[in-house]
C-alpha positions in Angstrom: 134.9 87.4 11.5 132.7 87.4 8.4 129.8 88.7 10.3 132.0 92.3 10.6 133.0 92.1 7.0 129.7 92.0 6.0 129.0 95.3 8.2 131.7 97.2 7.2 130.9 96.2 3.4 127.0 97.4 4.4 128.4 100.5 5.3 130.2 101.5 2.4 127.9 100.7 0.5 125.0 102.6 1.7 127.5 105.7 2.1 128.8 105.4 -1.3 126.0 104.3 -3.3 123.7 106.2 -1.8 120.7 103.6 -2.0 117.5 103.8 0.7 117.7 100.9 3.4 113.6 101.3 3.4 112.5 98.8 0.2 109.3 97.9 0.5 106.9 99.9 -1.8 104.2 99.9 0.5 105.6 101.4 3.9 107.0 104.1 1.4 103.8 104.8 0.2 102.4 105.4 3.2 104.8 107.3 4.7 104.4 109.8 1.8 100.8 109.5 1.7 101.5 110.8 5.5 104.0 113.2 4.4 101.7 114.9 1.8 98.7 115.1 4.5 100.7 117.3 6.5 101.5 119.3 3.8 98.2 119.9 2.9 97.4 120.7 6.7 100.2 123.2 7.3 100.5 124.7 3.9 96.3 124.6 2.8 96.6 122.8 -0.6 98.9 119.6 -2.4 102.5 120.4 -2.8 102.0 119.3 -6.5 99.9 122.9 -6.8 102.9 124.8 -5.9 104.2 127.0 -8.8 107.8 127.2 -10.5 108.8 124.5 -8.6 108.7 120.2 -7.3 108.3 120.1 -3.8 110.1 116.8 -1.6 109.0 116.1 1.1 111.0 115.4 4.6 108.8 112.8 6.8 109.3 110.0 9.1 113.4 110.4 8.0 112.2 109.3 4.5 112.2 112.0 1.3 109.0 111.8 -0.8 109.8 110.7 -3.1 112.6 108.7 -2.8 113.9 109.1 -5.6 112.4 112.7 -8.2 112.7 112.8 -11.9 112.7 115.9 -12.7 113.9 118.2 -16.1 116.4 120.3 -16.6 116.4 123.7 -15.1 113.9 122.6 -12.1 114.2 124.0 -9.0 113.4 121.6 -6.2 112.2 122.6 -2.8 112.7 120.1 -0.1 109.5 120.8 2.6 110.2 119.3 6.9 106.9 118.2 6.8 107.8 116.7 10.4 106.6 118.5 13.3 110.0 117.8 16.3 112.9 116.1 13.9 115.0 118.5 12.0 116.7 117.7 8.4 119.1 118.8 6.0 120.3 117.9 2.4 123.8 117.2 1.8 125.3 116.3 -1.7 128.5 115.0 -0.5 129.5 112.9 -3.5 129.4 116.1 -5.3 131.6 117.8 -2.6 128.7 120.7 -1.8 128.6 121.4 2.0 124.8 120.2 4.2 122.5 122.4 4.2 121.7 124.0 7.1 119.6 122.1 9.6 115.6 122.2 8.3 113.3 122.0 11.2 109.5 121.4 11.2 107.7 123.7 8.1 111.3 124.9 6.6 112.6 124.7 3.0 115.8 124.4 1.3 115.9 124.7 -2.8 118.5 124.8 -5.3 117.7 124.6 -9.1 119.4 121.6 -11.5 120.7 122.6 -14.4 122.9 119.9 -14.6 121.1 116.4 -16.2 122.8 113.5 -14.6 121.8 111.3 -11.4 122.0 113.2 -8.2 121.9 111.2 -5.0 121.9 113.1 -1.9 121.2 112.3 2.3 119.9 114.1 5.4 123.2 114.5 7.6 122.1 114.3 11.3 119.8 111.2 9.7 121.7 109.1 6.9 123.6 107.0 8.8 121.2 106.0 11.9 117.8 106.3 9.0 119.3 105.6 5.8 117.6 109.2 5.2 118.8 108.9 1.5 117.5 110.2 -1.8 118.1 110.7 -5.3 117.3 113.7 -8.2 117.7 112.4 -11.5 117.8 115.6 -13.7 117.2 115.1 -16.8 118.4 116.6 -20.4 116.2 118.5 -22.4 
C-alpha cells in the first residue's frame, strides 16, 4: 500500500511540478554537449551564433539546457537534433496546446513577452522519460 501511494505521489509531483528527473549534472552536461555537437554537424555553426533567437536543443529525451533563462521579449527556438525521435513542446499548465511533433532537424519557436517561470514538457516523452524543461523570463 505504501509503495502504491509513493508511486502515485511521484507521478503527481512530476506532472504538476514540472521538475526534470535527471539530477546528475555531469550526465546532463554530457548529453547537452553531444546535442551541441550534433547541432554543429547539422547547421555548420554553434547554436549560440543564431541571430534573433535563443536556441534550446532536444536530444536523448532531454531539453538542453533543462532550464533556460532569457530576457523579456526573447524568442526561443527549439531544435530537434536527435537522429530518429520526434519531440514536442507543451506548456500544459499554461493551457497552451502541444506543438506539432518536431522530427529530426525541425524547429518550433515561441516569444516570451511575460516575465515568470514557464514549465514545459515533451508531449510524447514527459511521462516515459521525464523530458521536462523550464524557461525563466527575466523582467526588464
